N, C-alpha and C positions, 0 to 999 in steps of 0.2 A: 751808707755806712755810718756808724756812730763811733766817734772817737771819745773816750773817757779820759779825764785827767784828775790826778790827785797826788798829794805828797806821799812819800814813801810810808809814813807811819799810818796812813789810812788804807793801805792795800791789804794788810792782813797776811797771815802765814800761807794760806793756800794760794792766793794770787801770786804772792812772791815766788812760791815753788813753781808755779806755772811759767812765770817769767824766766826764772833761771833755766828751767827745762827747755823753753823756747830758745834761749840764747845759746845753751850748750849744743843743741841740735843745729841750729843755724851756723854756728861757727865750727861745726864738725869736730866737737871736742876741744877746740882750741880757745875756749873762753875760760880764763883762769880765775881763781878766787880773788886776786887783786883786781881784774877787770870787773867781777861782780861788785866788790866794795866800791869801785869808782861809780857804779850805776846807781848806787843807793844815796838817799839823803837829799833828794831833790824833788822835782815834779815829774811824775811818770804820765805817758799818753799811751793808750792801748786800744785795740780793737778786738772784739770777740765775735765768733760766729758760732754756728750750730756744733762745731767740733772743739770749741774752746778758744784759747788765746791764738789770734791770727797775726797780730803784729804789736810791736812794742818799741818805745824809746824813752829816754829820760833825759832831763836837762838839770844839771847840778851847778850850783853857784860856786865859782872860783874866784880868787882875787889874783890879778896879774899886775906886776910892778913894772912901769915903763918910765924911764927917765926920772926916777924918784917919786913917781906918782902912782898910787895904787887904784886900780880899776876893778869893779865887779863885772864879771862876764858869765855868761851862760855856757856851760861845756855839755855838748851832747854826748850821751853814753848809751850803751846797751840798745842799738837800733837793730831790729831784725824783723823779718816777715816769714812766717811759716811757708815751707817750700811750695805747697799746693796753692797758695794765695799770692805768690809773687807776680809781678808785672800786671797787677790790677789797680795800682794806685794807692795801696794800702800805706806803704812806706812814705808816699808824698803826703797823705793825710795826717799821719803821725807827726811828720816833720813840721807841717803847717801848724799843728797844735802847739808843738814845742816852741816854734818861732813866736807865737804869740805870748808864750810865758817869757821868752827872753826879752821881747819888746817891752 
């Protein structure tokens, strides 16, 4: 399986629409516009197969303040695997790609 990574601005309208559709379906309609906004603006990792988008996740930079010190952290958002491809390691592959971005 091939995991592709790219920043949000390189995904294009069609791929972003496919990601949103996957997330809406995977979360059974409980994926809000705010959730979607949080998914954008970072680096996406995804896997496609013959049926289209099979898995997705993104990592977005956030700043966390702890004891007066600011830290940059990677916040994982919008992780989902299409129902017919679950339990096949796709989620783990997407997360491994996102972990490399965070490192």
